[in-house]
A tleap script that builds the chain and sets N, CA, C and O, in Angstrom:
source leaprc.protein.ff14SB
mol = sequence {
  NMET ALA ALA GLN LYS LYS ASP ILE ASP GLU
  LYS GLN GLY THR ALA THR VAL GLY PRO GLU
  ASP MET LYS THR THR ILE LYS TRP ASP VAL
  ALA ASN MET ARG THR SER TYR ALA ASN VAL
  CYS ASN VAL SER SER THR ARG GLU GLU PHE
  THR VAL LEU PHE GLY ILE ASN LYS THR TRP
  ASN PRO GLU GLN ARG GLU LEU THR VAL ASP
  MET SER ASP ARG ILE ILE LEU ASN PRO PHE
  ALA ALA LYS ARG MET ALA LEU LEU LEU SER
  ASN VAL ILE ARG GLN TYR GLU GLU ARG TYR
  GLY GLU ILE SER LEU GLU THR GLY ASP VAL
  ASN PRO ALA GLY LYS GLY ASN CALA
}
set mol.1.N position { 0.826 -1.195 0.000 }
set mol.1.CA position { 0.000 0.000 0.000 }
set mol.1.C position { 0.867 1.254 0.000 }
set mol.1.O position { 0.516 2.251 -0.631 }
set mol.2.N position { 1.997 1.210 0.704 }
set mol.2.CA position { 2.893 2.362 0.739 }
set mol.2.C position { 3.443 2.670 -0.640 }
set mol.2.O position { 3.611 3.837 -0.993 }
set mol.3.N position { 3.730 1.628 -1.434 }
set mol.3.CA position { 4.249 1.834 -2.789 }
set mol.3.C position { 3.206 2.536 -3.650 }
set mol.3.O position { 3.544 3.422 -4.435 }
set mol.4.N position { 1.939 2.147 -3.507 }
set mol.4.CA position { 0.887 2.802 -4.271 }
set mol.4.C position { 0.775 4.266 -3.880 }
set mol.4.O position { 0.661 5.130 -4.749 }
set mol.5.N position { 0.805 4.552 -2.605 }
set mol.5.CA position { 0.722 5.929 -2.128 }
set mol.5.C position { 1.873 6.741 -2.689 }
set mol.5.O position { 1.681 7.885 -3.102 }
set mol.6.N position { 3.081 6.159 -2.709 }
set mol.6.CA position { 4.249 6.845 -3.248 }
set mol.6.C position { 4.055 7.140 -4.730 }
set mol.6.O position { 4.370 8.241 -5.181 }
set mol.7.N position { 3.536 6.169 -5.506 }
set mol.7.CA position { 3.292 6.379 -6.928 }
set mol.7.C position { 2.324 7.530 -7.155 }
set mol.7.O position { 2.503 8.330 -8.074 }
set mol.8.N position { 1.310 7.610 -6.324 }
set mol.8.CA position { 0.320 8.673 -6.475 }
set mol.8.C position { 0.946 10.016 -6.130 }
set mol.8.O position { 0.791 10.979 -6.881 }
set mol.9.N position { 1.649 10.094 -5.007 }
set mol.9.CA position { 2.218 11.354 -4.551 }
set mol.9.C position { 3.258 11.908 -5.510 }
set mol.9.O position { 3.345 13.126 -5.672 }
set mol.10.N position { 4.055 11.052 -6.154 }
set mol.10.CA position { 5.116 11.525 -7.035 }
set mol.10.C position { 4.589 12.060 -8.357 }
set mol.10.O position { 5.306 12.777 -9.054 }
set mol.11.N position { 3.376 11.734 -8.713 }
set mol.11.CA position { 2.840 12.121 -10.012 }
set mol.11.C position { 1.669 13.088 -9.841 }
set mol.11.O position { 0.575 12.821 -10.339 }
set mol.12.N position { 1.881 14.192 -9.153 }
set mol.12.CA position { 0.820 15.159 -8.961 }
set mol.12.C position { 0.979 16.298 -9.953 }
set mol.12.O position { 2.092 16.631 -10.362 }
set mol.13.N position { -0.120 16.877 -10.326 }
set mol.13.CA position { -0.115 18.042 -11.183 }
set mol.13.C position { -1.344 18.866 -10.864 }
set mol.13.O position { -2.283 18.377 -10.236 }
set mol.14.N position { -1.339 20.105 -11.292 }
set mol.14.CA position { -2.515 20.926 -11.092 }
set mol.14.C position { -2.986 21.439 -12.441 }
set mol.14.O position { -2.194 21.664 -13.356 }
set mol.15.N position { -4.260 21.613 -12.537 }
set mol.15.CA position { -4.859 22.171 -13.741 }
set mol.15.C position { -5.836 23.243 -13.307 }
set mol.15.O position { -6.576 23.058 -12.341 }
set mol.16.N position { -5.843 24.353 -14.006 }
set mol.16.CA position { -6.778 25.422 -13.698 }
set mol.16.C position { -7.849 25.443 -14.776 }
set mol.16.O position { -7.554 25.554 -15.966 }
set mol.17.N position { -9.075 25.336 -14.345 }
set mol.17.CA position { -10.206 25.372 -15.260 }
set mol.17.C position { -11.047 26.577 -14.890 }
set mol.17.O position { -11.591 26.640 -13.788 }
set mol.18.N position { -11.158 27.533 -15.798 }
set mol.18.CA position { -11.963 28.718 -15.523 }
set mol.18.C position { -11.280 29.627 -14.513 }
set mol.18.O position { -10.053 29.722 -14.482 }
set mol.19.N position { -12.083 30.299 -13.680 }
set mol.19.CA position { -11.534 31.243 -12.703 }
set mol.19.C position { -10.649 30.556 -11.659 }
set mol.19.O position { -10.707 29.339 -11.483 }
set mol.20.N position { -9.839 31.348 -10.978 }
set mol.20.CA position { -8.887 30.823 -9.992 }
set mol.20.C position { -9.570 30.011 -8.905 }
set mol.20.O position { -8.976 29.061 -8.395 }
set mol.21.N position { -10.793 30.353 -8.536 }
set mol.21.CA position { -11.482 29.597 -7.482 }
set mol.21.C position { -11.942 28.216 -7.953 }
set mol.21.O position { -12.503 27.454 -7.166 }
set mol.22.N position { -11.712 27.883 -9.223 }
set mol.22.CA position { -12.064 26.568 -9.767 }
set mol.22.C position { -10.839 25.668 -9.879 }
set mol.22.O position { -10.892 24.645 -10.561 }
set mol.23.N position { -9.737 26.028 -9.224 }
set mol.23.CA position { -8.495 25.258 -9.321 }
set mol.23.C position { -8.696 23.837 -8.803 }
set mol.23.O position { -9.237 23.631 -7.716 }
set mol.24.N position { -8.253 22.861 -9.594 }
set mol.24.CA position { -8.419 21.451 -9.263 }
set mol.24.C position { -7.066 20.772 -9.249 }
set mol.24.O position { -6.253 20.989 -10.148 }
set mol.25.N position { -6.815 19.959 -8.245 }
set mol.25.CA position { -5.588 19.168 -8.193 }
set mol.25.C position { -5.880 17.782 -8.734 }
set mol.25.O position { -6.830 17.122 -8.311 }
set mol.26.N position { -5.053 17.348 -9.674 }
set mol.26.CA position { -5.203 16.018 -10.267 }
set mol.26.C position { -4.096 15.140 -9.722 }
set mol.26.O position { -2.925 15.515 -9.770 }
set mol.27.N position { -4.452 13.977 -9.205 }
set mol.27.CA position { -3.461 13.005 -8.740 }
set mol.27.C position { -3.410 11.871 -9.751 }
set mol.27.O position { -4.399 11.164 -9.943 }
set mol.28.N position { -2.266 11.696 -10.397 }
set mol.28.CA position { -2.085 10.650 -11.404 }
set mol.28.C position { -1.625 9.379 -10.705 }
set mol.28.O position { -0.490 9.307 -10.233 }
set mol.29.N position { -2.489 8.383 -10.636 }
set mol.29.CA position { -2.169 7.104 -10.000 }
set mol.29.C position { -1.596 6.168 -11.059 }
set mol.29.O position { -2.331 5.678 -11.917 }
set mol.30.N position { -0.295 5.917 -11.005 }
set mol.30.CA position { 0.383 5.094 -12.014 }
set mol.30.C position { 0.648 3.671 -11.525 }
set mol.30.O position { 1.378 2.920 -12.171 }
set mol.31.N position { 0.067 3.301 -10.400 }
set mol.31.CA position { 0.338 1.992 -9.809 }
set mol.31.C position { -0.054 0.839 -10.732 }
set mol.31.O position { 0.620 -0.191 -10.739 }
set mol.32.N position { -1.123 0.986 -11.507 }
set mol.32.CA position { -1.595 -0.096 -12.375 }
set mol.32.C position { -1.384 0.199 -13.860 }
set mol.32.O position { -1.960 -0.478 -14.711 }
set mol.33.N position { -0.573 1.192 -14.173 }
set mol.33.CA position { -0.370 1.577 -15.563 }
set mol.33.C position { 0.449 0.535 -16.316 }
set mol.33.O position { 1.424 -0.005 -15.792 }
set mol.34.N position { 0.039 0.258 -17.560 }
set mol.34.CA position { 0.795 -0.625 -18.446 }
set mol.34.C position { 1.398 0.234 -19.551 }
set mol.34.O position { 0.862 1.293 -19.881 }
set mol.35.N position { 2.497 -0.213 -20.114 }
set mol.35.CA position { 3.118 0.469 -21.235 }
set mol.35.C position { 3.099 -0.454 -22.436 }
set mol.35.O position { 3.483 -1.619 -22.339 }
set mol.36.N position { 2.652 0.067 -23.569 }
set mol.36.CA position { 2.626 -0.685 -24.818 }
set mol.36.C position { 3.275 0.168 -25.893 }
set mol.36.O position { 3.262 1.396 -25.810 }
set mol.37.N position { 3.842 -0.479 -26.899 }
set mol.37.CA position { 4.384 0.222 -28.062 }
set mol.37.C position { 3.464 -0.047 -29.242 }
set mol.37.O position { 2.961 -1.160 -29.393 }
set mol.38.N position { 3.239 0.953 -30.074 }
set mol.38.CA position { 2.450 0.769 -31.290 }
set mol.38.C position { 3.071 1.592 -32.411 }
set mol.38.O position { 3.504 2.723 -32.192 }
set mol.39.N position { 3.112 1.021 -33.615 }
set mol.39.CA position { 3.515 1.794 -34.785 }
set mol.39.C position { 2.377 1.854 -35.804 }
set mol.39.O position { 2.556 2.344 -36.920 }
set mol.40.N position { 1.205 1.351 -35.408 }
set mol.40.CA position { -0.002 1.401 -36.234 }
set mol.40.C position { -1.174 1.756 -35.328 }
set mol.40.O position { -1.277 1.251 -34.210 }
set mol.41.N position { -2.055 2.625 -35.811 }
set mol.41.CA position { -3.286 2.890 -35.073 }
set mol.41.C position { -4.424 3.106 -36.058 }
set mol.41.O position { -4.204 3.453 -37.218 }
set mol.42.N position { -5.623 2.898 -35.582 }
set mol.42.CA position { -6.822 3.108 -36.373 }
set mol.42.C position { -7.907 3.589 -35.422 }
set mol.42.O position { -7.875 3.286 -34.229 }
set mol.43.N position { -8.861 4.334 -35.948 }
set mol.43.CA position { -9.927 4.889 -35.120 }
set mol.43.C position { -11.265 4.660 -35.814 }
set mol.43.O position { -11.379 4.821 -37.030 }
set mol.44.N position { -12.263 4.288 -35.042 }
set mol.44.CA position { -13.636 4.213 -35.547 }
set mol.44.C position { -14.542 4.863 -34.510 }
set mol.44.O position { -14.131 5.101 -33.374 }
set mol.45.N position { -15.776 5.147 -34.909 }
set mol.45.CA position { -16.671 5.801 -33.951 }
set mol.45.C position { -18.120 5.429 -34.211 }
set mol.45.O position { -18.507 5.016 -35.304 }
set mol.46.N position { -18.894 5.594 -33.159 }
set mol.46.CA position { -20.352 5.548 -33.225 }
set mol.46.C position { -20.827 6.858 -32.610 }
set mol.46.O position { -20.008 7.701 -32.242 }
set mol.47.N position { -22.099 7.034 -32.497 }
set mol.47.CA position { -22.620 8.254 -31.871 }
set mol.47.C position { -22.165 8.368 -30.415 }
set mol.47.O position { -21.956 9.475 -29.918 }
set mol.48.N position { -22.014 7.250 -29.740 }
set mol.48.CA position { -21.733 7.242 -28.309 }
set mol.48.C position { -20.265 7.146 -27.933 }
set mol.48.O position { -19.894 7.512 -26.817 }
set mol.49.N position { -19.402 6.652 -28.853 }
set mol.49.CA position { -18.013 6.413 -28.442 }
set mol.49.C position { -17.055 6.407 -29.624 }
set mol.49.O position { -17.452 6.224 -30.775 }
set mol.50.N position { -15.788 6.613 -29.304 }
set mol.50.CA position { -14.687 6.508 -30.256 }
set mol.50.C position { -13.829 5.331 -29.817 }
set mol.50.O position { -13.531 5.180 -28.633 }
set mol.51.N position { -13.439 4.510 -30.759 }
set mol.51.CA position { -12.594 3.361 -30.470 }
set mol.51.C position { -11.253 3.565 -31.157 }
set mol.51.O position { -11.193 3.731 -32.375 }
set mol.52.N position { -10.179 3.552 -30.377 }
set mol.52.CA position { -8.825 3.710 -30.905 }
set mol.52.C position { -8.135 2.359 -30.774 }
set mol.52.O position { -8.033 1.808 -29.678 }
set mol.53.N position { -7.662 1.828 -31.898 }
set mol.53.CA position { -7.008 0.524 -31.941 }
set mol.53.C position { -5.515 0.718 -32.158 }
set mol.53.O position { -5.107 1.524 -32.994 }
set mol.54.N position { -4.701 -0.015 -31.412 }
set mol.54.CA position { -3.249 0.078 -31.518 }
set mol.54.C position { -2.660 -1.283 -31.831 }
set mol.54.O position { -3.159 -2.308 -31.366 }
set mol.55.N position { -1.597 -1.289 -32.620 }
set mol.55.CA position { -0.942 -2.545 -32.955 }
set mol.55.C position { 0.468 -2.328 -33.461 }
set mol.55.O position { 0.971 -1.205 -33.504 }
set mol.56.N position { 1.095 -3.437 -33.845 }
set mol.56.CA position { 2.479 -3.400 -34.326 }
set mol.56.C position { 2.553 -4.083 -35.683 }
set mol.56.O position { 2.138 -5.231 -35.845 }
set mol.57.N position { 3.091 -3.352 -36.654 }
set mol.57.CA position { 3.399 -3.922 -37.960 }
set mol.57.C position { 4.827 -4.438 -37.873 }
set mol.57.O position { 5.769 -3.650 -37.777 }
set mol.58.N position { 4.991 -5.747 -37.904 }
set mol.58.CA position { 6.318 -6.355 -37.766 }
set mol.58.C position { 6.922 -6.736 -39.115 }
set mol.58.O position { 7.919 -7.457 -39.160 }
set mol.59.N position { 6.337 -6.264 -40.207 }
set mol.59.CA position { 6.831 -6.594 -41.538 }
set mol.59.C position { 8.225 -6.013 -41.725 }
set mol.59.O position { 8.435 -4.818 -41.517 }
set mol.60.N position { 9.159 -6.836 -42.109 }
set mol.60.CA position { 10.535 -6.386 -42.294 }
set mol.60.C position { 10.892 -6.255 -43.767 }
set mol.60.O position { 11.871 -5.586 -44.098 }
set mol.61.N position { 10.132 -6.869 -44.656 }
set mol.61.CA position { 10.430 -6.845 -46.081 }
set mol.61.C position { 9.584 -5.764 -46.761 }
set mol.61.O position { 8.366 -5.914 -46.848 }
set mol.62.N position { 10.204 -4.673 -47.247 }
set mol.62.CA position { 9.429 -3.600 -47.865 }
set mol.62.C position { 8.735 -4.021 -49.163 }
set mol.62.O position { 7.810 -3.343 -49.612 }
set mol.63.N position { 9.166 -5.127 -49.769 }
set mol.63.CA position { 8.556 -5.624 -51.007 }
set mol.63.C position { 7.286 -6.434 -50.736 }
set mol.63.O position { 6.517 -6.710 -51.657 }
set mol.64.N position { 7.070 -6.806 -49.506 }
set mol.64.CA position { 5.925 -7.643 -49.139 }
set mol.64.C position { 4.624 -6.898 -49.429 }
set mol.64.O position { 4.492 -5.729 -49.066 }
set mol.65.N position { 3.669 -7.550 -50.072 }
set mol.65.CA position { 2.402 -6.926 -50.462 }
set mol.65.C position { 1.282 -7.156 -49.455 }
set mol.65.O position { 0.256 -6.479 -49.518 }
set mol.66.N position { 1.453 -8.076 -48.546 }
set mol.66.CA position { 0.445 -8.310 -47.508 }
set mol.66.C position { 1.085 -8.069 -46.155 }
set mol.66.O position { 2.083 -8.700 -45.806 }
set mol.67.N position { 0.501 -7.147 -45.390 }
set mol.67.CA position { 1.029 -6.804 -44.075 }
set mol.67.C position { 0.148 -7.427 -43.002 }
set mol.67.O position { -1.076 -7.464 -43.130 }
set mol.68.N position { 0.772 -7.905 -41.963 }
set mol.68.CA position { 0.035 -8.411 -40.813 }
set mol.68.C position { 0.331 -7.496 -39.638 }
set mol.68.O position { 1.489 -7.283 -39.278 }
set mol.69.N position { -0.719 -6.960 -39.049 }
set mol.69.CA position { -0.582 -6.075 -37.897 }
set mol.69.C position { -1.104 -6.817 -36.675 }
set mol.69.O position { -2.260 -7.237 -36.641 }
set mol.70.N position { -0.247 -6.975 -35.675 }
set mol.70.CA position { -0.649 -7.592 -34.407 }
set mol.70.C position { -1.336 -6.528 -33.553 }
set mol.70.O position { -0.681 -5.636 -33.015 }
set mol.71.N position { -2.653 -6.629 -33.433 }
set mol.71.CA position { -3.403 -5.661 -32.640 }
set mol.71.C position { -3.194 -5.974 -31.157 }
set mol.71.O position { -3.316 -7.122 -30.729 }
set mol.72.N position { -2.878 -4.934 -30.383 }
set mol.72.CA position { -2.545 -5.160 -28.979 }
set mol.72.C position { -3.494 -4.479 -28.003 }
set mol.72.O position { -3.774 -5.025 -26.936 }
set mol.73.N position { -3.988 -3.305 -28.347 }
set mol.73.CA position { -4.804 -2.552 -27.395 }
set mol.73.C position { -5.973 -1.877 -28.096 }
set mol.73.O position { -5.870 -1.448 -29.245 }
set mol.74.N position { -7.083 -1.792 -27.377 }
set mol.74.CA position { -8.259 -1.057 -27.845 }
set mol.74.C position { -8.662 -0.126 -26.710 }
set mol.74.O position { -8.923 -0.573 -25.593 }
set mol.75.N position { -8.710 1.157 -26.999 }
set mol.75.CA position { -9.121 2.158 -26.018 }
set mol.75.C position { -10.439 2.746 -26.503 }
set mol.75.O position { -10.539 3.202 -27.642 }
set mol.76.N position { -11.444 2.736 -25.642 }
set mol.76.CA position { -12.756 3.267 -25.992 }
set mol.76.C position { -12.973 4.545 -25.183 }
set mol.76.O position { -12.847 4.547 -23.959 }
set mol.77.N position { -13.299 5.630 -25.888 }
set mol.77.CA position { -13.464 6.944 -25.271 }
set mol.77.C position { -14.855 7.494 -25.557 }
set mol.77.O position { -15.439 7.212 -26.603 }
set mol.78.N position { -15.381 8.281 -24.619 }
set mol.78.CA position { -16.605 9.008 -24.938 }
set mol.78.C position { -16.213 10.197 -25.821 }
set mol.78.O position { -15.032 10.540 -25.872 }
set mol.79.N position { -17.159 10.837 -26.516 }
set mol.79.CA position { -16.807 11.915 -27.444 }
set mol.79.C position { -16.049 13.069 -26.795 }
set mol.79.O position { -15.191 13.675 -27.437 }
set mol.80.N position { -16.343 13.382 -25.547 }
set mol.80.CA position { -15.677 14.497 -24.877 }
set mol.80.C position { -14.213 14.168 -24.592 }
set mol.80.O position { -13.330 14.995 -24.820 }
set mol.81.N position { -13.959 12.966 -24.096 }
set mol.81.CA position { -12.578 12.542 -23.847 }
set mol.81.C position { -11.811 12.441 -25.159 }
set mol.81.O position { -10.629 12.783 -25.208 }
set mol.82.N position { -12.468 11.974 -26.230 }
set mol.82.CA position { -11.809 11.869 -27.536 }
set mol.82.C position { -11.407 13.247 -28.045 }
set mol.82.O position { -10.308 13.411 -28.577 }
set mol.83.N position { -12.274 14.231 -27.892 }
set mol.83.CA position { -11.943 15.581 -28.360 }
set mol.83.C position { -10.815 16.178 -27.527 }
set mol.83.O position { -9.921 16.822 -28.075 }
set mol.84.N position { -10.842 15.976 -26.211 }
set mol.84.CA position { -9.741 16.465 -25.368 }
set mol.84.C position { -8.431 15.803 -25.779 }
set mol.84.O position { -7.394 16.463 -25.840 }
set mol.85.N position { -8.474 14.497 -26.063 }
set mol.85.CA position { -7.271 13.788 -26.490 }
set mol.85.C position { -6.756 14.351 -27.816 }
set mol.85.O position { -5.550 14.541 -27.978 }
set mol.86.N position { -7.653 14.617 -28.759 }
set mol.86.CA position { -7.252 15.180 -30.052 }
set mol.86.C position { -6.585 16.542 -29.871 }
set mol.86.O position { -5.570 16.820 -30.509 }
set mol.87.N position { -7.137 17.383 -29.017 }
set mol.87.CA position { -6.546 18.701 -28.768 }
set mol.87.C position { -5.179 18.583 -28.107 }
set mol.87.O position { -4.234 19.266 -28.503 }
set mol.88.N position { -5.071 17.721 -27.105 }
set mol.88.CA position { -3.788 17.522 -26.426 }
set mol.88.C position { -2.731 16.987 -27.385 }
set mol.88.O position { -1.600 17.471 -27.397 }
set mol.89.N position { -3.092 15.999 -28.183 }
set mol.89.CA position { -2.149 15.404 -29.125 }
set mol.89.C position { -1.716 16.426 -30.174 }
set mol.89.O position { -0.537 16.482 -30.526 }
set mol.90.N position { -2.646 17.232 -30.677 }
set mol.90.CA position { -2.301 18.285 -31.643 }
set mol.90.C position { -1.301 19.266 -31.052 }
set mol.90.O position { -0.350 19.667 -31.723 }
set mol.91.N position { -1.512 19.654 -29.801 }
set mol.91.CA position { -0.586 20.587 -29.147 }
set mol.91.C position { 0.792 19.973 -28.959 }
set mol.91.O position { 1.800 20.645 -29.178 }
set mol.92.N position { 0.853 18.717 -28.559 }
set mol.92.CA position { 2.146 18.054 -28.345 }
set mol.92.C position { 2.880 17.880 -29.674 }
set mol.92.O position { 4.098 18.050 -29.727 }
set mol.93.N position { 2.160 17.543 -30.749 }
set mol.93.CA position { 2.787 17.413 -32.066 }
set mol.93.C position { 3.328 18.764 -32.527 }
set mol.93.O position { 4.439 18.835 -33.052 }
set mol.94.N position { 2.557 19.837 -32.338 }
set mol.94.CA position { 3.022 21.180 -32.704 }
set mol.94.C position { 4.305 21.526 -31.953 }
set mol.94.O position { 5.248 22.037 -32.556 }
set mol.95.N position { 4.357 21.257 -30.646 }
set mol.95.CA position { 5.558 21.533 -29.854 }
set mol.95.C position { 6.741 20.694 -30.335 }
set mol.95.O position { 7.860 21.198 -30.421 }
set mol.96.N position { 6.504 19.428 -30.646 }
set mol.96.CA position { 7.555 18.539 -31.151 }
set mol.96.C position { 8.135 19.106 -32.446 }
set mol.96.O position { 9.353 19.178 -32.605 }
set mol.97.N position { 7.253 19.512 -33.376 }
set mol.97.CA position { 7.718 20.026 -34.664 }
set mol.97.C position { 8.439 21.359 -34.517 }
set mol.97.O position { 9.347 21.651 -35.295 }
set mol.98.N position { 8.060 22.168 -33.545 }
set mol.98.CA position { 8.789 23.414 -33.283 }
set mol.98.C position { 10.216 23.121 -32.831 }
set mol.98.O position { 11.142 23.853 -33.183 }
set mol.99.N position { 10.395 22.060 -32.057 }
set mol.99.CA position { 11.718 21.681 -31.552 }
set mol.99.C position { 12.566 20.939 -32.573 }
set mol.99.O position { 13.751 21.232 -32.730 }
set mol.100.N position { 11.958 19.972 -33.272 }
set mol.100.CA position { 12.735 19.030 -34.080 }
set mol.100.C position { 12.495 19.126 -35.577 }
set mol.100.O position { 13.242 18.526 -36.349 }
set mol.101.N position { 11.490 19.853 -36.010 }
set mol.101.CA position { 11.170 19.960 -37.424 }
set mol.101.C position { 9.887 19.225 -37.751 }
set mol.101.O position { 9.353 18.460 -36.948 }
set mol.102.N position { 9.409 19.485 -38.964 }
set mol.102.CA position { 8.140 18.903 -39.398 }
set mol.102.C position { 8.244 17.393 -39.568 }
set mol.102.O position { 9.237 16.886 -40.090 }
set mol.103.N position { 7.231 16.691 -39.130 }
set mol.103.CA position { 7.151 15.238 -39.296 }
set mol.103.C position { 6.566 14.970 -40.678 }
set mol.103.O position { 5.455 15.411 -40.974 }
set mol.104.N position { 7.299 14.255 -41.524 }
set mol.104.CA position { 6.833 13.928 -42.872 }
set mol.104.C position { 6.269 12.513 -42.888 }
set mol.104.O position { 6.993 11.547 -42.648 }
set mol.105.N position { 4.984 12.395 -43.170 }
set mol.105.CA position { 4.369 11.071 -43.249 }
set mol.105.C position { 4.764 10.353 -44.538 }
set mol.105.O position { 4.738 9.123 -44.589 }
set mol.106.N position { 5.135 11.117 -45.597 }
set mol.106.CA position { 5.543 10.490 -46.855 }
set mol.106.C position { 6.901 9.811 -46.738 }
set mol.106.O position { 7.080 8.688 -47.209 }
set mol.107.N position { 7.854 10.489 -46.113 }
set mol.107.CA position { 9.217 9.947 -46.052 }
set mol.107.C position { 9.511 9.219 -44.751 }
set mol.107.O position { 10.464 8.444 -44.674 }
set mol.108.N position { 8.706 9.460 -43.735 }
set mol.108.CA position { 8.976 8.856 -42.434 }
set mol.108.C position { 10.101 9.553 -41.694 }
set mol.108.O position { 10.652 9.008 -40.737 }
set mol.109.N position { 10.448 10.762 -42.134 }
set mol.109.CA position { 11.545 11.518 -41.528 }
set mol.109.C position { 11.015 12.750 -40.819 }
set mol.109.O position { 9.868 13.157 -41.002 }
set mol.110.N position { 11.887 13.333 -40.000 }
set mol.110.CA position { 11.623 14.633 -39.408 }
set mol.110.C position { 12.485 15.622 -40.162 }
set mol.110.O position { 13.708 15.482 -40.205 }
set mol.111.N position { 11.848 16.637 -40.765 }
set mol.111.CA position { 12.551 17.661 -41.520 }
set mol.111.C position { 12.912 18.797 -40.570 }
set mol.111.O position { 12.028 19.531 -40.128 }
set mol.112.N position { 14.207 18.958 -40.245 }
set mol.112.CA position { 14.599 20.024 -39.322 }
set mol.112.C position { 14.113 21.385 -39.804 }
set mol.112.O position { 14.128 21.671 -41.002 }
set mol.113.N position { 13.684 22.216 -38.869 }
set mol.113.CA position { 13.174 23.544 -39.196 }
set mol.113.C position { 14.198 24.323 -40.003 }
set mol.113.O position { 15.391 24.300 -39.698 }
set mol.114.N position { 13.724 25.014 -41.035 }
set mol.114.CA position { 14.599 25.847 -41.844 }
set mol.114.C position { 15.380 25.105 -42.910 }
set mol.114.O position { 16.197 25.727 -43.589 }
set mol.115.N position { 15.175 23.824 -43.092 }
set mol.115.CA position { 15.944 23.046 -44.067 }
set mol.115.C position { 15.171 22.824 -45.359 }
set mol.115.O position { 15.649 22.097 -46.231 }
set mol.116.N position { 13.993 23.422 -45.515 }
set mol.116.CA position { 13.211 23.202 -46.730 }
set mol.116.C position { 12.457 21.894 -46.663 }
set mol.116.O position { 12.546 21.160 -45.678 }
set mol.117.N position { 11.717 21.607 -47.713 }
set mol.117.CA position { 10.930 20.373 -47.746 }
set mol.117.C position { 11.769 19.208 -48.203 }
set mol.117.O position { 12.575 19.341 -49.124 }
set mol.118.N position { 11.588 18.065 -47.566 }
set mol.118.CA position { 12.336 16.863 -47.946 }
set mol.118.C position { 11.625 16.123 -49.046 }
set mol.118.O position { 12.103 15.083 -49.499 }
savepdb mol mol.pdb
quit
């Protein structure tokens, strides 16, 4: 139990929503967190939820015409959480590109800022 308490205490953050009197403290409990790697994702939705699927493409031969993706995780979000996630991810990608350059989906490279288009 002490280890769980330590995990919670070490991962604290604050977020301000609206006026100062609405300040909320968020405690991030990482005791049961799992880590997965994915190089493939897909998203589908219904009126009630968004489903984000994650997996790994282990294909090593670029000439191969059929790819097999090992699906590992499915995260289901309500529309509000999905929109918050989209906004957060957009902001983090913008910050990444400001630091390291534009991410090119065509070439799979990061184009350093000021170096022109790859």
